[in-house]
C-alpha positions as CSV (number, residue, x, y, z in Angstrom):
1,M,101.6,45.7,-109.3
2,R,104.0,48.5,-108.3
3,F,104.6,49.5,-104.8
4,M,106.6,52.3,-103.2
5,I,108.6,51.1,-100.2
6,I,109.2,54.0,-98.0
7,V,112.0,54.0,-95.4
8,K,111.0,56.4,-92.6
9,A,113.5,58.9,-91.2
10,T,114.9,58.8,-87.8
11,K,116.6,61.5,-85.7
12,D,120.0,60.1,-86.9
13,S,119.1,60.2,-90.6
14,E,117.7,63.7,-90.2
15,A,121.0,64.7,-88.5
16,G,122.9,63.5,-91.5
17,V,124.4,60.5,-89.8
18,M,125.6,58.2,-92.6
19,P,125.1,54.5,-92.5
20,S,127.9,52.2,-91.5
21,E,129.9,50.2,-94.1
22,Q,128.3,47.1,-92.7
23,L,124.8,48.4,-93.4
24,L,125.8,49.7,-96.8
25,T,127.1,46.2,-97.6
26,E,124.0,44.5,-96.3
27,M,121.7,46.9,-98.3
28,G,123.8,46.3,-101.4
29,T,123.4,42.6,-101.1
30,F,119.6,43.0,-100.5
31,N,119.4,45.3,-103.6
32,E,121.2,42.7,-105.7
33,E,118.6,40.1,-104.6
34,L,115.8,42.5,-105.6
35,V,117.3,43.2,-109.0
36,K,118.1,39.5,-109.7
37,A,114.4,38.6,-108.8
38,G,113.2,41.3,-111.2
39,V,111.5,43.2,-108.3
40,M,113.5,46.5,-108.0
41,L,112.6,49.3,-110.5
42,A,114.3,52.1,-108.5
43,G,115.6,53.0,-105.1
44,E,117.5,55.8,-103.4
45,G,118.3,57.3,-100.1
46,L,117.3,60.9,-99.4
47,Q,119.3,63.8,-97.9
48,P,117.9,65.1,-94.6
49,S,114.9,67.5,-94.7
50,S,117.3,70.3,-93.7
51,K,118.4,70.3,-97.4
52,G,114.8,70.2,-98.7
53,A,111.8,72.4,-99.0
54,R,108.0,72.2,-99.2
55,V,105.7,74.2,-101.4
56,K,102.3,74.9,-99.7
57,F,99.3,75.4,-102.1
58,S,96.4,77.6,-101.1
59,G,94.3,78.3,-104.2
60,D,96.6,80.2,-106.6
61,K,99.1,81.1,-103.8
62,R,102.3,79.2,-103.4
63,T,104.4,79.4,-100.2
64,V,107.9,77.9,-100.0
65,I,108.9,76.4,-96.6
66,D,112.5,75.5,-96.2
67,G,113.5,72.4,-94.1
68,P,114.3,71.0,-91.7
69,F,110.8,69.7,-90.8
70,A,109.9,68.9,-87.2
71,E,108.0,65.6,-87.3
72,T,110.7,63.1,-87.9
73,K,108.3,60.1,-87.8
74,E,106.5,61.6,-90.9
75,L,109.6,62.1,-93.0
76,I,111.2,59.8,-95.6
77,A,114.8,58.8,-95.5
78,G,114.7,56.7,-98.7
79,Y,112.6,54.6,-101.0
80,W,112.3,51.8,-103.5
81,I,109.9,51.2,-106.4
82,W,109.1,47.5,-106.7
83,Q,107.2,45.4,-109.2
84,V,105.6,42.5,-107.4
85,K,102.5,40.3,-107.8
86,S,100.8,41.4,-104.5
87,K,101.1,43.4,-101.3
88,E,101.8,40.2,-99.6
89,E,104.9,39.6,-101.8
90,A,106.1,43.2,-101.0
91,I,105.6,42.5,-97.3
92,E,107.7,39.3,-97.6
93,W,110.5,41.2,-99.3
94,V,110.5,44.0,-96.7
95,K,110.7,41.4,-93.9
96,R,114.0,40.2,-95.5
97,C,115.4,43.8,-95.6
98,P,118.2,44.7,-93.3
99,N,117.1,47.2,-90.6
100,P,117.8,50.5,-92.5
101,H,118.8,52.3,-89.3
102,S,120.9,51.5,-86.2
103,E,117.8,51.9,-84.1
104,E,114.1,51.0,-84.2
105,S,112.8,51.9,-87.6
106,E,109.8,51.6,-89.9
107,I,109.2,50.9,-93.6
108,E,105.9,51.7,-95.2
109,I,104.4,49.9,-98.2
110,R,102.1,51.8,-100.6
111,Q,100.7,50.6,-103.9
112,V,101.3,52.9,-106.9
113,F,98.2,53.9,-108.9
114,E,98.0,52.3,-112.3
115,A,96.0,53.8,-115.3
116,E,93.1,51.3,-114.8
117,D,92.6,52.4,-111.2
118,F,91.2,55.8,-112.4
119,G,88.2,54.3,-114.3
120,D,86.4,56.3,-117.0
121,E,87.8,59.6,-115.8
122,F,91.1,58.6,-117.3
123,T,90.1,59.0,-120.9
124,P,91.8,57.4,-123.9
125,E,93.4,60.8,-124.6
126,L,94.8,61.0,-121.1
127,R,96.1,57.4,-121.3
128,E,97.9,58.2,-124.6
129,Q,99.4,61.4,-123.1
130,E,100.7,59.5,-120.0
131,E,102.2,56.7,-122.2
132,R,103.9,59.3,-124.4
133,L,105.3,61.2,-121.4
134,R,106.6,58.0,-119.8
135,A,108.3,57.1,-123.0
136,Q,109.8,60.5,-123.4
137,A,111.0,60.6,-119.7
138,E,112.6,57.1,-120.1
139,K,114.4,58.1,-123.3
140,L,115.7,61.3,-121.5
141,T,116.8,59.3,-118.5
142,K,118.8,56.9,-120.7
143,A,120.4,59.7,-122.7
144,K,121.7,61.7,-119.6
145,P,125.3,61.1,-118.8
146,K,125.9,59.9,-115.2
């Protein structure tokens, strides 16, 4: 099972306040544990919403809304993608995580849809297309210079 672990934003993260060296060290150690356990597939911090945008869809119309966005509690400051056996295992890992902010903070855990979750609507042709696209994306990611 894959889960997205969502680190919620705070007023400080939205203001661009960078984490302390101590927190960066603690997060680095935690990330090492996740990698060694075969749990972490990806993870990154995100820039404040002032550097982002949203695209609103209404039928065929698209409207671009530049950040910042008002509702800090609904914004994301960072994320991980983890491969674990259950939601309970994801919860246990999150409980071991250093507090991602220097204030009260929240981490949300959401399961990622897998192909089998879509049932018969996800035809063999669509499955083949998804597998092909994943393989192409992975190949491109590995080929890009850092």
